[in-house]
C-alpha positions as CSV (number, residue, x, y, z in Angstrom):
1,M,0.0,0.0,0.0
2,D,1.4,3.4,-1.0
3,L,0.8,6.0,1.7
4,D,-0.1,9.5,0.7
5,K,0.3,12.7,2.8
6,T,-3.1,12.2,4.4
7,D,-2.2,8.7,5.5
8,V,1.1,9.9,7.0
9,K,-0.7,12.8,8.8
10,I,-3.2,10.3,10.3
11,L,-0.3,8.0,11.4
12,E,1.6,10.9,12.9
13,A,-1.5,11.9,14.9
14,L,-2.0,8.3,16.1
15,M,1.7,8.0,17.1
16,F,1.4,11.3,19.0
17,D,-1.6,10.0,20.9
18,A,-3.4,6.8,20.0
19,R,-6.3,7.9,22.2
20,L,-7.3,10.7,19.9
21,S,-10.8,10.4,18.6
22,S,-11.5,10.2,14.9
23,R,-13.0,13.7,15.2
24,Q,-9.7,15.1,16.7
25,I,-7.6,13.3,14.1
26,A,-9.8,14.7,11.3
27,K,-9.4,18.2,12.7
28,R,-5.6,17.9,13.0
29,C,-5.3,16.5,9.5
30,G,-7.8,18.8,7.8
31,V,-10.0,16.0,6.5
32,S,-13.4,14.5,7.2
33,I,-14.1,12.0,10.0
34,G,-15.2,9.5,7.3
35,T,-11.8,9.9,5.6
36,V,-10.0,9.2,8.9
37,L,-12.1,6.2,9.6
38,S,-11.8,4.7,6.1
39,R,-8.0,5.3,6.0
40,I,-7.4,3.8,9.4
41,K,-9.5,0.8,8.6
42,K,-7.5,0.3,5.3
43,M,-4.2,0.6,7.1
44,E,-5.3,-1.9,9.7
45,K,-6.4,-4.3,7.0
46,E,-3.0,-3.9,5.3
47,R,-1.3,-4.4,8.7
48,I,0.5,-1.0,8.5
49,I,-1.3,-0.4,11.8
50,T,-0.8,-3.6,13.8
51,G,-2.1,-2.4,17.2
52,Y,-2.4,0.4,19.7
53,S,-0.5,0.8,22.9
54,A,0.6,3.2,25.6
55,L,4.2,4.4,25.9
56,L,5.5,3.4,29.3
57,D,8.5,4.6,31.3
58,Q,10.2,1.2,31.8
59,E,12.5,2.5,34.6
60,K,9.5,3.7,36.6
61,L,8.1,0.2,36.3
62,G,11.3,-1.2,37.8
63,Y,13.1,-2.3,34.6
64,K,16.5,-0.7,35.5
65,L,18.7,-2.9,33.3
66,T,18.6,-2.9,29.5
67,V,20.9,-5.3,27.7
68,V,21.8,-5.9,24.1
69,C,22.9,-9.5,23.6
70,E,24.8,-10.8,20.6
71,V,23.9,-14.4,19.8
72,T,25.7,-16.9,17.7
73,V,23.7,-20.0,16.6
74,S,25.1,-23.3,15.2
75,K,23.9,-25.9,12.7
76,G,21.7,-23.6,10.6
77,R,19.0,-23.3,13.3
78,L,18.9,-19.5,13.4
79,L,15.3,-18.9,12.7
80,E,14.2,-21.6,15.1
81,M,16.4,-20.2,17.9
82,E,15.3,-16.6,17.2
83,N,11.7,-17.6,17.5
84,E,12.4,-19.4,20.7
85,I,14.3,-16.4,22.1
86,A,11.5,-14.1,21.1
87,R,9.2,-16.1,23.4
88,L,11.4,-15.6,26.5
89,P,10.2,-13.2,29.2
90,N,11.8,-9.8,29.2
91,V,12.7,-9.9,25.5
92,C,11.8,-6.7,23.7
93,C,13.4,-7.2,20.3
94,V,15.1,-9.9,18.3
95,Y,17.0,-9.0,15.1
96,D,18.5,-11.3,12.5
97,V,21.7,-9.4,11.5
98,T,24.6,-9.6,9.2
99,G,28.2,-9.7,10.4
100,L,30.1,-11.9,12.8
101,I,27.1,-12.7,14.9
102,D,23.7,-14.1,13.9
103,A,21.2,-12.2,16.1
104,L,20.8,-9.3,18.4
105,V,18.5,-9.4,21.3
106,V,17.3,-6.4,23.4
107,A,15.9,-7.2,26.8
108,K,15.0,-5.4,30.0
109,F,15.3,-6.6,33.6
110,K,14.5,-5.5,37.1
111,S,17.6,-7.0,38.7
112,R,20.9,-8.6,38.0
113,E,19.4,-11.9,39.2
114,E,16.8,-11.7,36.5
115,L,19.5,-11.0,33.9
116,G,21.6,-13.9,35.2
117,K,18.7,-16.3,34.9
118,F,17.9,-15.1,31.4
119,T,21.6,-15.5,30.3
120,K,21.8,-19.0,31.6
121,R,18.5,-19.9,30.0
122,L,19.6,-18.4,26.7
123,L,22.9,-20.3,26.8
124,A,21.0,-23.6,27.6
125,L,19.1,-23.4,24.3
126,P,20.2,-26.3,22.2
127,F,21.8,-24.4,19.2
128,V,23.0,-21.3,20.9
129,E,26.7,-21.5,20.5
130,R,27.7,-18.3,22.4
131,T,26.4,-14.9,23.6
132,N,28.0,-11.6,24.3
133,T,25.9,-9.4,26.5
134,H,26.2,-5.6,26.7
135,V,24.6,-3.7,29.6
136,V,23.3,-0.3,28.6
137,L,24.7,2.4,30.9
138,T,22.7,5.3,29.6
139,T,19.7,5.4,27.3
140,I,20.0,8.5,25.1
141,K,17.0,7.7,22.9
142,E,14.6,4.8,22.8
143,D,11.6,5.6,20.6
144,F,10.3,3.4,17.8
145,R,7.9,6.0,16.4
146,L,9.5,6.8,13.0
147,L,7.3,9.5,11.6
C-alpha cells in the first residue's frame, strides 16, 4: 500500500496520541471523519497499523537494566532459535543481523538476578553457541515512532 500525505498525517496523529478520537484526528489533518475512519480501517487491513498501545516509562516500572545481547547460533537453526528467544520473558526485540554474529536481542530486567537467569536460559538453548551481553549504561534515545 502506498501512503499519501493524508495517511502519513493520520499515522503521525496516532503516534502522537493513539487515544485521539476520529474527530480530533480529522481536525488535526484537515480531512473529514469519514476519511479518517476509512484510511485507518484500510491501514489496519494492510497491517500497517498492527495495534495500539501506551508508551511506558520502563524504569519507573522497575526495569532498570537494558541489555543488548549478541547471539551466535550453530547448525543452521537460526530462525528456530530466534523464534524461541522471542518467546522468552523480558525480550523486547530480536533482530536477525549480518556480520560476525547471527542475532541481536534487546531485553529489560528489574535485577541482575533476572539478567543472570535469562543469560543461563539463553545459553541452555540447544543451538545457541555463544552470547556476548552488553549492559546499557545510559539510554540516550529509545523511541520506535518513526514518523
